[in-house]
N, C-alpha and C positions, 0 to 999 in steps of 0.2 A: 390562600397564601399562608404559609407557615414560616416564621423566622427561625432559622437554625443557628446562626452565629452572627454576632456583631463584632466588627473589627474597627476600632476608632483610631485613626491615624493621629488626629488632633482636633478636639472639639471642646471649647471651654477649658476647664481645668483638667480634663481627661486626655492623656496622651498615650498612644500606642498600647491599647488594652483590647483583650479578647473576652467575649462573653458567649457561652453556649446556652441556648434557650430550649425549654421544653414547652409542652402544650399549655401548662399553667405555671408561670414563672413569677416569683416574688423577688423584687429588688428592695432589700432592707438596708437602711442606713440612717444616720442622724442627719440633722439639718446641715446643708452645704456639703453633703457627701457625694452629690452628683446625680440624684434621682431625676430631677427636672432636666438636667443636661442630657441624660440618656434618652429621655422621652422626646426632647426637642431634636436630638440626633436622628432618631428614627423618622420623625416628620421631615427633616431636612434631606435625608438620603432619598426618601420616597418622592418628595414633592419639590425639592430644590431649597437652597439656602435663602433665607430672607434677604431682600434687597435693602439698601440703605434708606430707601424712601418708605419702607414698611416700619410699623411700630414694634414688630417682633424682635426679640433679642437674637443677634447673629452668632453669639458664642464663638467669636474668633479667638483662638488660643493665644495666650500671652507668652508662654514658655516654649513654643514650638513654631517652626515655619510651615509645618504641614497643617492643612485645614481640610477636614473631610474624613471619609472612611468607607467601609464596605459592609454590605449586608448579604449574607448567604441565606437563601430561602428555598423552600420546597413549594413548587406550584403545580397544581394538578394539570396534567397534559403536557407540561414542559420539563418536569424533573427538577434537578438542582439548578438554580439560577443565581448568578452573582451580580449584585447591583453596587457599583462603585461610583461615588461622586466626590470630586476634589475641586480645589479652588480653580476658577477659570472665568467664564462669563458671569453675568449677574447672578444667576441661580446655580452656578457651578457646572462643571463638565461631567456628564454622567456616562458610564459605560455599562451596558447590560451584556453579560456573557452567559450563553446557554450551555446546556450539557453537551451538545454536539460540537461546541467550539465556536459557534456564531458570535459575532461581536456587533451589537447594535446600540442605539442611542435613546434620546428622550422620547421619541415617538413610540418605540417599542415598549418602554416603561409605562407610558400612559395607557397603552393597550392592555398590559398586564394588570394595571390598576383599575380597568374598566372605565377609563376616562374620568376618574374621580379626582377632584382638586383637593388642596390642603384644607380649605374651609369646610367643605362637605364632610371630609373624613373626620375632622375635629368635632364637628357638630353631631356625628353619629357614633363613631367608633372610639373616640378619645375624649375623656372629660376628667376634670381635676377638681380640687377643693374650691377654687374660686367660683366655678359654675354652680356648685351645689350651694355655697353660701349666699349667692345672689338671690336664691329663692326666698330667703327671710325678708329681703328688702322690697319684694314685689307686692303690688296691690292685688285686690281680688281678681279684677279683669286681666291684669298683666300675668298673674300666676296661672289662670286658666289657659290663657293664650300660650304661655310658656310650656305648660304640660301638653297642650294639644299639638303644638308644633314639634315637641320632643317625640311624640308618637306618630306624626305624619311624615315630615321630611327631615327632622332633626334640627331645623333652623326656622326662625320667624322672618326671614328675609322676604318670603312670598307675601306674608301678611303686611309687612311694611311697604312693599312695592304696591300692593292693592290700595293702601291708604294714600300713597303719593299720587297714584293715578286718579283717585277720587277727588283729591284737592285740585288737580289739573282740570278735571271735568267741571268742577264748580266755578273755577275761574273763567271758563269759557261759556257756561250756560247754567241758568237756574230757572225753574218754572215761574217763580214769582219775582225774579230779580230784574233790575234795570241796568246795573253797572257791568255785568258780564258782557263780553264782546259780542256774542251771538245775539243776546237780547237787544243790544243797541242796533246791530245790523238788521234784525228783524223789524224793528220799529221804523227805521229809515226805508227798508224795502217795501213795507206795506204802503207807505205814502207814495212812493214811486209807482208801485203796482196799480194804485188807484188812478193815477194820471194816465198810465199806459192803457188801462182797461177802457177808459173813456174814449181814447183815440181808436182802440181796436174795434169797438162796437160799430164804428162807421163802415167796416168791411163786412159784406154779406157772407163771404166764404169763411170768415174767421170763427163765427159762433159755432157751426157744426163741428169744426175741428176741436174747438175748446171743449165742447160737450163730449166728443169722443175721447179726448185726452183725459178729462175728468173720469169718464167711465173706466178707461184703462187704469188710471191711477187707483180708482176704487177697487177694481178687480185685482190689481197687483197687491194692494194693501190687504184685501181679504185673503188672497192666496198666501201672502207672507205670514199672516196670522195663522191660517190653517196649517202651513208648513211648520210654524213654531209649535203649534199644538201637537202635530204628528211627531215632531222631533222629541218633544217632551214625553209623548207616549212611547216612542222608540226607546228613550232612556229608561223608562219604567219597565218596559218589556225586557230590555237587556239586563236590568237589575234582577228581574224575576228569574230569567234563565240562569244567571250566575249564582243566585241564592235559592234555587229551586229546592234542593235537599233541605235547607234550613226552613223554608216556607212550608214544605210538607210536614216537617217535624212540628212546626208551630201549629199547623192545622190539626194534626193528630193530638197534640197536647190540649188544644182548645176543645176538641170533640170529647176527649177523655174527661176533661174537667166538667163539661156539661153533663156527662153520664154519672159522675160521682157526686155532683152537688145534691144537697138536701139530706145527707146522711147525718143522723143524730147519734152521738156516741158519748158515753160518760167521760168526763175529764180524767185523763191518765188512766183510762179503763184497762188497757192492756197491761200497764205497769202494775196496777192493783191486782189484776187477775194473776199475773205471774208471781207476785209476792205471796198471794194466798195459796197458789199452787205449790210454791216452794215450802211454805209453812206446813201445808197438808202433807207433802211428800216427806218432809223431815219428821213430822209427828207420827205419820203412818209408819215410816221406817223404824222409828224408835219403838213404836207400839208393837210392830211385828217382831222386832228383836226381843222385846220383853216376853211376848207370847211364846216365841220359840224357846226362849230361856226357861219359861215356865214349863213348857212341854218336855224339854230335855230333863229338867229336874224331876218331873213326875215319872218320866220314862226310866230315869236312873233308879228311882225308888222301886218301880215295878220289876226292874231287871236285876235287883240286888242278889236274889237267890241264884239266878242264872250265872251271874258273874262269879260267885263263890264256887260254883261247880267246875270252873275252868282251871282250878289249881293243879289238876293231874296232868294238864298239857303244858305246864311251865317249861320242861326240857325242850319240847318241840318249838315253843315260841322263842326261847332263847337261841336255839339253833338258827331259826329263820332270821332273827334280828342280827345274829352274828354275820350272816351272809348278806346283810343289807348293803354293805360297802360294795360287794361284787355286783349287786343288782343296780346300784346307781352308776357304777362304772360301765356295765353292759348297756344301760339305757343311754348314757352319754355317748358311748361309742356308736350306738344305732343312730342317734340324732346327728352325730358328726358325719357318719357315713351317708346318711340321707341328704345332708346339705351338700356333701362332696358329690354325691350321685346327681343331684339336681344341677349343680354347677357344671359338671362334666357333660351331662345330657344337654344342658342349655348350650354349651360350647359346640357340641356335636350338631345340634339342630341349627345353630347360627351358621356353622360352616357349611352345612348342606344347603341352607337357604341362600347363603352368600354366593356359593358356587352354582346354585341351580341344579343340584344333582337329583336325578330321578331314581333314588334308591331308598330302601328302608335301612334301619340301623343294623338289622341282622345281615345285610349284604355288604356291610363295610369291610369285613375281612377279605372279601373277594376282590377289592380294589388292588390294582397292580401298582405298587409303590417301590418296585425294585430299582436297583442301580441302573439296570439296562434301560428301563423306561425313562429314568432321569436323563441318561445319556442321549436317548433318542429324542427327547424333548429339546435338550440343549442343542443338538445338531440341527434339528428341524428349524428351531427359532433362528439360530445363527444363519443357516442357509437362506431362510425366507427374508430375514432382514438384509442380508447381503444382496439378494435379488431385487428387493424393493429399492435399496440404495442405488443399485446398478440401473434400475428402470428410471429413477429420477435423473441419474447422470445421462442416460440415453436421451430422455426427453429434452434435457438441457442441450446436449450435443446436437440433437435434431434441430432445435430452434436456432442454435448458432450456425449450423450448416445451411439451414434455410435462409437465414439472414445473409450469409455469404453468397448463396446462390442468387438471391434477389439483387445483391449488390453487383454481382458479375453480369446478370441480365440487364440491369440498368446501364452499366458501362457499355455492354454490347449495343443496346438500343441507342445510346448517345453516339457511339462510333458509326452505327449504321445510318443515323441521321446525317452524319458529317461526310459519309462516302458519296461519290458521284455515281450516277447511273453508268452502266457498263459501256454503252455507246459513247457517252460523253467522255469517259475516261480513255477509251481507245482513240478518239479524235485528239484528245489532249496529248496522248503518248506519241501519235504520228506527228503532231505539230512540234513537239519537243525534239523528236529525232531529226525532222527537217531543219529546224533551227540549228541543231548541233552540226549538220553537214555544211550549212551555209557559213557558220562561224569558222569551221576548219578551212573552207575555201578562202574566206576573207583573210584569215591569218596567213595562209600560204601566199596570197597576193601581196599582202603587206611585206612579207619576208622577201619576195622577189623584187618589189619596188626598192626595198632597202639595199638589196644586192646590186640593183641597177645604179642606184645613187652612189654606192661605194665604188663600183667599177668605173662610172663616169668620173668620179673624183680621182681615182688612180690614173685614168686615161689622161685627164688634164695634167696631172703632175708629171706623168711620163712624157707627154707631148712637150710640156715646158722644158723638161730635162733634155729631150731629144733636140729641140731647137738650140738650147745652149750648147749641147754636144756638137751639133752641126756647125755652129759658129766657131767653136774651138778647132773642130776638124778642118774647116776651111782655112783657118789661119795656119794650122800645121801643114796643110796641103800646100799652101803657097810657100811656106818656109822650106818644105822638103823639095818642092819643084825648083825653088831658087838654089838650094844646095846641090840638087842633081844637075842643074844647068851649069853651076859653077864647077862641079866636079868634071863634067864633060869638057868644058872649056879649059879647065886647068889640068885635065888629064888625071884627075884623082878618082880612080874607079872605085876605090873603097868607099869614099864619101858618096859616090853616085849609087853604089850598091846598097849602102845603108839607107840612103834616102829613098831608094826604090822599095826596099823592104818595109821601112816605116810607112811609106805611102800606101803599100798594099794592105798593111795592118789597119791603117786608119780607114781605108775604104771598106774593108770587111766589117769592121766594127760599126761603121755607119749603116751598112746594109742590114746587119743583124738587128740593130736598134729599130730601123724602119719596119722590118718584118714583125718584130714584137709589137710595135704600136699598131700595126694593121690587124694582127690577131686579137688584140685587146678591143679594137673597134668592132670586130665581128662578134666577139663574146657579148659585148653590150647590146648589140642589135638582137641577138638571140634571147637575152634576158627580157628585153622590152617586148618582144613578140610573145614570149611565154606568159608575161604578166598580163598582157591584153587578153590572152586566151582565158586566164583564170577569172577575170573580172566579169560578173553576171551582167547580162544585158539589161539596160534600163535602170540599174542600181549603181549609184555613184558612191554609196557608203553603206556599211552594215548597220541594221537596226536591231538592238538587243531585245529579247523576250524573257527578261528575268522573272516577271510575274508568272508567266506560264510555267517556267521551270520550278519556281517556288511552290506553285499549286500542285504540280506533278509530284514533287518531293513530299509535300504534306499528305497527298492521297496515298502515296506508297507507304509512308509511315503509318497512316490510319489503317491501311489494308493489312500491314504486317501485325500491328497491334490487335486488329479485329480477329485475325487468325489465332493469335495467342489467347485472346479472350474466349474464343470458341473452344479452343482446346481446354482452357481452364474450366469452362462451363461443363463440358463433357466429363472432365475429371471430378467436378463437384457433384454432378448427377450420380456418378458411380459411387462417390462417398455417401450420398444420401441413400442410395439403394442398399449399401452395406449397413448403414445405421438402421434402416428399416428392417433388414433381415435380422440384425442383432436384437431389435425390439421384439420381433415375432418370437425368436428363440427365447428371449427373456420372459415374455408373456406365457409361453408354454411352460417354462420352468416354474414360474410363479403359480400357474394353475396346478402343476404336479405337486408343488410344495403345499398348496392349500388342501389338495386331496390327502397328502400325508398328515397334515395337521388335523384335518377332519377325522381321519382314521384314529389318530391319537386321542382326540376328544371323545370318540365313541368308546375307545378302550377305557377311558377314564370316567365314562358315564356322564360327561359334561353335555349341556344343551348345545344344539346346533348353532345357535346365535352367539355362543360364547366366543369372545375375540381371542384369536390365537396369541396375541401379545401377552396375555395374562396367564398363559399355560404354565410358565415357570412358577409364578406365585401360586397358581391353583394346585400344582403338584406338591409344593411345600405345605399348602393347607391340607391336602389329602393325607400326607404323611402325618401331619399333626392330628388329623381326624382319626386315622387308624390308631395312633398312639392313645388318643383320648378314649377310643372304644375299648382298647385293651385295659386301660385304667378303669373304665366303667364296669367291665366284667369282673375284674379283681375286687373292686369295692362292693359289687353285688354279692359275691361269694362271702366276703368278710361279714357283710350285713346279715346274710342268711344264717351264718354260723352263730353270730351273737344273738340273733333273734331266737334261735332254737334254745340257747341257754336261758334267755330271759323268759321264754314261754314255759320251760320246764319249772323254773322258779315260781312263776305266777300260778301255774296249775297246782303245784304242791300247796301253795297258800290257799287257793280257791277251794280245794278239796277239804282242807281243815275247817274253813269257814262254813262250808256246806254241811260238813259232818256235825258242826256245833249249831247249825241253823242260825248262823249270824249273817247279816247282809254284807255282801262283798261288792263294792263299787269300783274303786281303783286300787292299784297296788300301793300307792303312797298312803292313801287313807287306811288301807289294811295294816301296813307297817306301823303307822301312828297308833292305830287302834290296839295292835299287839303290845306296843310299848305302854300304852295307857292301861291295858289289862294287867300287865306286870306291876305297874306302879299302883293301880287302883285296888288291886287285890289286898294289898297291905293297908291301904288307907280307907277302904270302903266303909268301914264302921264309922269312922269320924265324918266322912262325907255324908253319910245318911242322916246323921244328926244335924249337920249344917244345912242340908237341903230343906228339911222341915222348917227350920228357922227362917230361911230365905223366901219360902213360898208365900207367907202371909203378907208382908209389905209389897211383894211383887204383884199380888192380885189387886191390892188397892191402887197401885200406880197404873195398872192396866185399865182399870175402870175409869180413872181420871183422864187418861190419854184418849180413850174411846169417846168420851164426851167432847173433848177438844176437837177431835177430828170431825165429829158430827156437826159441831158449830161452824167450823171452817167451810165445810161442804154447803151448809145452808147459806153462808155469806156469798159463796161463789154463785149459787143459784139466783140469789137476789140481784147480784151485779149483772148476770146474763139477762135476766128478765128486764132490768132497767134499760139495757141496750135494745130490747125488743127482739132478742134472739132466743132460739129454742135449745141451743146447745153450745158447748165450748168451741167446736169447730167453726160454727157460723159466727160466733163472737170474734174469733181470731181472724177469720176472713174479712169481717167488717173492719177490724183494726188495721189490717193491711191496706184496705181501700182508703181508710182515712189517712194513713201514712203516705200512700201513693198520691192522694189529693194534695197533701201539703207540699210534697216534692214537685208535683206538676205545677202548682201555683208559683213556686219559686222559679222553676224553669220558664214558665209563661212570662213572668215579669222580665227575666233576662232576655228572652227572644224579642219581647215587645220593645225593649230598649234598643236592641241592636238593629231591628228592621224598621225602615221608614214606613210611615202610614201609607204613602202613595204606592210603595211596592206591595204592601199587604192588600190594598184595594185592587190593584191590577191583578194580583195573584188570585183573588177570590172570583174573578171573572172566568177563569179557565179550570177545567176539570183534569187536564193532563198537560204535561210539558210539551207534547207534540202540538196541541192546540195553541199554546203560547208561542211556539216557534213559527207556526203557520201565520198567526196574527202579526208577529214581528216581521215575517217576510212580506206580508200584505202591506204593512205600514211602510216598510222600506221601499216597496214598489210604488206606493202612493206618493211618497216623498219624491222619488225619481220622476214620476209622471208630472207631479205638481211643479218640480223644478224645471222640467222641459216646457210646460205651459207658461210658467213665470218668465222664462227666458224669451219665449216667443212674444209675450205681451210687452216685455221690456223693449224688445227690438221694434215692435210696432209703435210703442210710445216714443221711442227715439226718432222714428221716421216722422210721426205726427209733429213732434217738437221741431224737427227741421223744417217742415212745411209751414208751421206757424211762424217760425223765425223768418222764413222767406217773405211771408205776408207782412211781417212787422217792419220790414226794411223800407217802408215808404218814407218819403221826405217830410211828411207832415209832423211825424212824432219821432224822427230818427234821433234827435238829441236826447229826448226823454228816455227812449228805449236804450240808447247807449249807456246812459247813466244807470238805468235799471239793471242792465246786464252786467255792468261793472260791479255794482253793489251785490248782485246775485252771485257772481263769481267769487267775490270776497266772502260772502256768506257760505258758499260751498266749501271753500278752503277751510274756514273755521269749523264747519260741520264735519268735514273730513278729519280734521285734527281731533275734534270731540269724539268722532266715531272710532278713531284709533284707540283712544283711552277707554271708551266704553266697551269695544269688542275685546280689548286686551283684558279688562277687568272681568267681563262675562266669561271669557275663555278660562281665565285663572279660577274663577268661582266654580265653573262646571268641572274643571279638572279636580279641584279640591273636593267638590261634592261627589264626583265619581270615585275618588280615592276613599272618601268616607264610607261610601256604599259597598265598595268591593274589597278594599284592603284594610280599612280602619277597624272593621269588626274583628278580623283576625289578630290585629295588633292589640286591641283592647282585651281580647280573650286571653292572649298570652300575658299581657300586663296584669290581668286579674289573677292568673295563676302565680305569677312571680310575686305580686304584692301579698297574696295570701301566704305564700311560703316564707317571704321575708319577715312578715309580721307574726309568723308562727300561728296562722289561722285566726288572729284577732280581727282582721278585716277579711271578708270573703267575696266582696263584690266591688267592681269599678264600673261606673256609668259614664257614658259620653252623651250628653243631651244634644238636641238639635242646635242650640245656641252655643255649642262648643264649650259648655260648662262641664267640668269634671267633678264627679261626686263619688264617694266611697261609702260602703255599708258595712257596719260592724256586725259581729256575729249575733248581737242581741237585737238586730233589726234597725238600729239608729243610723240615719244617713247624715253624712257630713260633707260640706263643701271642702274643696282642697285647701282653701285659705284657713279653714278652721282647725287644721291639723297642726301638731307640734312641728318644730323645725326638723327634728330627726325623721318623723313620719313623712313629712313633705319630701325630704331627700330620698327616702325609701320608695315613695310613689314615683318620683322622677326617675330613679334608677330602674324601677320595674318597667316603666314605659319605655325607657331607652333600651333596656335589654330586649323587650318585646320587638321593638323596631329592628334591632340587630338580628334577632332570630328570624323575622320575616324576610329580611334581605339576604339571608345566608346563601340562598340558591344562586343569586347573581353576584354578590360581593362577599367572598370568603376571606375577609381581611382581619388582621389581628386587632384585638381590643386593648386599649391602653387606659389604665385607671390610676390616678394619682391621689392617694389618701381620700377615698370616698366614704369612709365610715367614722369620721371624727365624732359625729353627734349620735352614734349608735351605742346602745348599751351592750353588755356582753352577750346576752342571748340573741339579740337581733344581729349582732356582728357575726356570730356563728351561723345564723340563718343566711346572712348575706354571703358568707364564704361557701356555704353549701350550694346556693344558687350560682355562685361564681364558678364552681366546679362543674355544675350542670351546663352552663354556657360554654365552658372550655371544651366540652365534648365536640362542639361544632366549630368554634372559633378559638384560635390561640389567644390567651389572656395574659397580659403583662401587668402586674399590680405593683405599685410603688408605695412604700409606707415607711414610717419611722417608729411605729408602735411595736414593742416587743411581744405583747399578747397576741397580735396577729401573726407574727413570725412563728409562734409556737404551734399554730394550727396548720402549718405547712410541713411537708416532708423535707428531710435534709437536702435531697437532690433537687428540690424545687426552689431553693433559696440561693440568691446571690447577695452576699453581704458587701456593702460599700463602706469604706472608711472615709473619714473626713479629709485626711491628707492624700490618700490614694485609694483606688478601688482594688479589692482583693476578691478573686473568684474562689467560691467554696464548692463549686460543682466541677 
């Protein structure tokens, strides 16, 4: 986890501030500038705000209503993650937002932190000045425990817990105690057991069972002891397997030490030899210089006449020297051309090797680098890329179509499962048709009955109207008959005629009404007859079959939908076939494209396994290759021309030296010699006189140095003989063996300290790791077998105990037995409680022992390296003894207890161990390290050493360092510093 940015909404005195962080970040500020506030802010955002019941400061802002903030961090495997915590419940409401937009809470944050709580984090990754200054107040045992826990788990809570458990155990039981509860219960139980035993002996069956139980208890005890021994052996074998490489190294060191023991060598022999050899070389070199000087002086005297004869060649020498400038220029040009040729040739070879070309340099011009070839490559690559992209699209389309096909097939299967059998469907169809006809008949019959009812109602109304009409007609008839009779009697024929007409009209109206009523009666009878004909026999009312009709409609819908699905299925299969055909065409096109690309690779002399995607880059490289080859040819021609000029100049000088019988070695020396000839010709006379004066003291000095060299050589021989050697080579080999023995002894002591003796003893029993693993497998199998036998014996013991209990239920000693069992149960409860503390303490001890054997050596090794670096090599060893005592060794071999160190050195040792623990836990917990003013008691040099170590730790863990000291700020880069002001915080990055 790497913190990228802090956004403080409101925390303590800091309100609405942003800070961007790097891998190594320094927070610099005076007192009350907010350093501790920012450190507490990081703790609170990651692990929650302190509650009111806790002693930690809560830093509730007084000038703002907002409380909390946000941390933006980079987490491996998750990307950028935002952690925001604001005021809410007791520890605040936290929101964790991931890079993909997910929003989660406290549980996800705990998972990101590896289930680590605030206390553990502060004990390992975060420490301040208070924790370092506490070291000065600790006693010897407390200091060693403090340093030990700093390197094991970062806290001494486990050791305090073990001490508490030990106190609880002693309150329950002591071997020689009387007051502990178990001791008292045992005394009472022994008295009761004696009484019970006296009564039990009366039972003949009881004694064999008791003997068998004792035998089983003895067997169980022996098996438990054997299991404990095997478990211890398994632990040793596991330790051997885990530290096999270290043990092999220890064995090799021990064997090599035994081989090198017994060597007698003079004190500082190699140093003395080297010193004498240096003196010998210096004296011999000086002597050789003087001898050469003497020889040169003598040679000059002998060649004086020859040099004087060279005067006639002065014009030629001056001409050669005048052309010396051209010679130097030509030689420089040749050197420059040679370097350029090597560089170009190296570029050509690198390009040929990079491309894997099977051609020689002379064949490079034959490479086709034309624009046509470039266009062909571009078209081929574009075409092949397009085809490959099309193939991917077709594969995706095929998968989509296949999924669609499967979906349609599944829908068809579902519909087929819901469809009826054909016979059942035909029967349902006939039934629905029959029901439909019956329903029509019943509806017609209902309509006819309604018509009959309406006709009968009309008939009744018409009949009532007819009766009323007949009554009125009768009255009128009587009145008309009376008027007619009166007319006849009175002779009034008009009245009689009118009465007769009215009488006829009334009669006709009455007859017409009677005929209509009769016709209505006939119509009603016809309707009743027709209604009876429509009514089915034996059915008084219509029974509805709506369920059958509903089922028929559903089956028709299923069949129509099934037909549509079948058509869709056929259409989808045609689509699949088209996609398959397009895929085949695409594959053929890709194959043709690969053939074209293979042809292009052959034209470009590229290997067959050269990937076609790199053709464009390869073609550019080839163009560069051809260009480099042309440059190579041009430079070669220039070099050859300059070389001819230079050879002509050299040959002219060589001929002159040969003609004068002078030695010619190199051209530079020849030119120097020519210059010397010109100069010496004028000064030779003076030089000759000076040479004679120099030769006499030079001879005396040579004799003196010769004697000194001879004396040094004699001293060397004496020293070699003192070591019992025959020569210098043998002497130096013996010195190397002595040095090797010293280093091996130091390494042996270190390995001896780190490896427990039991692990070494177990390791010496095996010749190979395979044998150790076989023995471990055998021990594990023995433990499993022993556990099985132990379980069987315990079951048998339980069965025997039950039988004994049954025999003990006699009336003669039931009261004594009840009291005995009650006291025994009480003792078992106390023993169970004592066993809990014992097992917990043993488990904790085994865990700590296992940690010391497996993890602690690595921690102490890193702590040793850190302490050596922090003390600038003044201390080079850190020991952890079996009694958890921490010691350190100075470079002069003196060993100190941790309590004997100065305050500053104690703090440096503590920081070294704490950093070592952080480095070993880096694989599982990659959390940032917070340090608040940890170098108060360090001098300037060790402060710089601490800062170098801090940068080393910052390569694997982000480090946030808080300080108020200006000299520490000067050791950081400008973009690594955030400066905090006392009134408000100011960002400088």
